[in-house]
C-alpha positions in Angstrom: 40.8 16.0 59.1 38.8 12.7 58.8 35.0 12.6 59.1 35.4 10.7 62.4 37.8 13.4 63.8 35.4 16.2 62.7 32.4 14.5 64.6 34.7 13.8 67.6 35.4 17.6 68.0 31.7 18.6 67.8 30.2 20.0 71.0 26.5 20.4 71.9 25.3 22.6 74.8 21.9 21.5 76.2 19.8 23.0 79.0 17.3 21.0 81.0 19.5 18.0 80.5 18.7 16.3 83.9 15.5 14.5 82.6 13.0 14.2 79.8 13.7 15.6 76.4 16.9 17.2 77.4 18.4 13.9 78.7 17.2 12.0 75.5 18.8 14.6 73.3 22.0 14.3 75.3 22.0 10.6 74.8 21.3 10.8 71.0 24.1 13.4 70.6 26.5 11.2 72.6 25.6 8.2 70.4 26.4 10.3 67.3 29.8 10.9 68.8 29.4 14.5 70.0 31.0 16.0 73.1 28.4 17.1 75.7 27.9 20.3 77.7 25.0 19.8 79.9 23.2 22.3 82.0 20.5 22.0 84.6 19.7 23.0 88.2 20.0 19.3 89.2 23.6 18.9 88.2 24.0 15.9 90.4 21.4 14.0 88.5 23.2 14.5 85.2 26.5 13.2 86.8 24.5 10.1 88.0 23.1 9.6 84.5 26.5 10.0 82.8 28.1 7.5 85.2 25.2 5.1 84.7 25.7 5.2 81.0 29.5 4.9 81.3 30.1 8.2 79.4 33.9 9.0 79.5 34.8 12.0 81.7 36.5 13.7 78.7 33.3 13.4 76.7 31.1 15.7 78.9 31.0 18.5 81.3 28.1 19.5 83.6 27.1 23.1 84.5 24.8 23.8 87.4 22.5 26.6 86.2 19.0 27.9 86.6 17.7 29.3 83.3 15.2 31.4 85.1 18.1 33.3 86.6 19.8 35.3 83.8 23.2 35.5 85.2 23.2 31.9 86.2 22.7 30.5 82.7 24.9 33.2 81.0 27.7 32.3 83.4 27.2 28.6 82.5 27.5 29.4 78.9 30.7 31.3 79.4 32.1 28.5 81.5 31.3 26.1 78.8 33.3 28.1 76.3 36.2 28.5 78.6 36.4 24.8 79.4 35.2 23.1 76.2 35.2 25.7 73.5 32.5 27.2 71.5 29.6 24.8 70.9 28.6 23.8 67.3 25.0 23.5 68.5 23.1 25.1 71.5 19.7 23.6 72.4 17.6 25.8 74.7 15.4 23.0 76.0 14.7 23.8 79.7 11.1 24.8 80.3 8.2 24.5 82.8 4.5 23.8 82.2 2.0 24.6 84.9 -1.8 25.3 84.6 -3.0 28.8 85.6 -6.1 30.6 86.6 -5.7 34.3 86.1 -8.4 35.0 88.7 -6.1 33.5 91.4 -3.4 36.0 92.5 -0.7 33.4 93.1 -1.0 32.2 89.6 0.3 35.6 88.4 3.5 34.6 89.9 3.4 31.3 88.1 2.9 33.2 84.8 5.9 35.4 85.6 8.0 32.3 86.5 7.0 30.6 83.2 8.0 33.4 81.1 11.2 33.8 83.0 12.2 30.2 82.3 10.7 29.5 78.9 11.4 32.9 77.2 14.0 35.0 79.0 15.8 31.8 79.9 15.9 30.8 76.3 17.3 34.1 75.1 19.8 34.1 78.0 20.9 30.5 77.0 21.7 31.8 73.4 23.2 35.1 74.5 26.8 34.1 75.5 27.4 32.1 72.3 26.1 34.5 69.6 29.2 36.7 69.3 31.6 33.7 69.3 29.5 31.8 66.8 29.2 34.9 64.5 33.0 35.4 64.6 33.5 31.8 63.7 30.8 32.1 61.0 28.9 28.9 62.0 26.7 27.3 64.6 23.1 26.3 65.4 20.8 27.8 68.0 17.9 25.5 68.7 14.7 26.6 70.5 12.4 23.9 71.9 8.8 25.3 71.4 5.5 23.3 71.4 2.4 22.8 69.4 0.7 24.3 72.4 2.1 27.6 71.1 0.0 27.5 67.9 -3.4 28.0 69.6 -4.2 28.8 73.2 -5.7 26.1 75.4 -8.1 26.8 78.3 -6.2 26.7 81.7 -2.8 26.6 80.0 -2.4 30.3 79.1 1.1 30.7 80.6 2.6 27.7 78.8 0.8 28.4 75.5 1.8 32.1 75.5 5.3 31.3 76.4 5.7 28.7 73.6 4.1 31.0 71.0 6.7 33.5 72.1 9.4 31.0 71.5 8.3 30.4 68.0 8.1 34.2 67.2 11.4 34.9 69.0 13.3 32.2 67.1 11.8 33.4 63.8 13.0 37.0 64.6 16.4 35.7 65.7 16.7 33.7 62.5 16.3 36.8 60.5 18.8 38.8 62.5 21.5 36.1 62.1 20.7 35.2 58.5 23.9 36.7 57.1 26.2 35.5 59.9 26.4 31.8 59.2 24.7 31.0 62.5 21.4 29.1 62.0 18.4 29.3 64.2 16.2 26.2 64.4 12.7 25.9 65.9 11.7 22.4 67.0 8.0 22.1 67.9 7.1 18.9 69.9 3.7 17.4 70.1 3.2 15.3 73.1 6.2 13.6 74.6 6.1 11.3 77.5 8.1 13.3 80.1 7.7 14.4 83.8 6.0 17.6 82.3 3.2 15.5 80.6 2.9 12.7 83.1 0.1 14.3 85.1 -1.9 15.7 82.2 -5.6 15.0 82.7 -6.5 15.1 79.0 -5.9 12.8 75.9 -2.5 13.2 74.2 -2.7 12.0 70.6 0.5 10.8 68.9 2.3 10.6 72.2 6.0 10.0 71.6 8.7 8.4 73.8 11.5 11.0 74.4 14.1 8.8 72.6 12.1 8.8 69.5 11.6 12.5 69.7 15.3 13.1 70.2 16.2 11.0 67.2 13.8 12.9 64.9 15.0 16.2 66.4 18.6 15.3 65.9 17.9 14.4 62.2 16.0 17.6 61.6 18.7 19.8 63.1 21.5 18.1 61.2 19.5 18.2 58.0 19.4 22.0 58.3 15.7 22.4 59.0 14.7 25.9 60.3 11.3 24.8 61.7 10.0 21.3 62.3 6.9 19.9 64.1 7.5 16.4 65.6 5.7 14.2 65.0 4.4 15.4 61.6 0.9 14.3 62.4 0.7 16.9 65.2 1.7 19.5 62.7 -1.3 18.6 60.6 -3.6 18.8 63.6 -2.1 22.1 64.7 -2.6 23.7 61.2 -6.2 22.4 61.1 -6.9 23.9 64.5 -5.3 27.2 63.4 -7.8 27.3 60.4 -10.8 26.8 62.6 -12.9 29.9 63.3 -12.9 30.9 66.9 -16.4 29.7 67.5 -15.6 26.2 66.3 -12.3 26.1 68.0 -14.0 27.0 71.3 -16.6 24.3 70.8 -14.0 21.7 70.2 -12.3 22.4 73.5 -15.5 22.9 75.5 -15.2 20.7 78.7 -11.6 19.8 78.0 -9.9 19.1 81.4 -7.3 21.8 82.4 -3.7 21.4 83.2 -2.9 21.0 86.9 -2.3 24.2 88.6 0.5 24.7 91.2 -0.1 22.7 94.3 -2.8 20.5 92.7 
């Protein structure tokens, strides 16, 4: 089989593919010659995007799924394997980011929804593919975390906690699958210009465009990285913040604007 034929057969499954990082990743993989399996609640928007970019119908398939509903995303993964085969790479990208105030009762529901999407949804995205990948002896499971998961930010407890959980979960899964041939990759974005960040009320250093982030992510995944902060400058900032004693960290963040809460 030629190198071109091998690339032509490769398949990537991406959640949250209707906008932002997910859509940028889909385009980057398409440019590299991969077939696409794209999942999102707004399946019609993916179809519109694919037609706009003249992506051939035999190069992609769309699966309507809500990662916050376990059966929904599991069934999408099963449908992907039945229609397109077992993916070479699965990217659990779908996520939500909403500010919370624990003293407000309704925000407890926001916290539950955030964990259902960002954590249970990530595990449910991987679930249908693990046995098939293990039997094949190859594959990559990619979790999209965030530098917000490295230290907690005031007013952003649900998102920070969920992304910290993504980092820990992927590390655990990597150890579990180490001997199977299936690789687990943790991608840790800094600030990326997407609908999730467009309303932020605070400064966003080293803000990246989604296309640039997608390119660096693709290169890191294909290079065999197990953990990568993108851009690297945010990795340095995050490590420095992690080293700060609590009193200094709290002082640095004193007065920092909070993430918009639901309805704001």
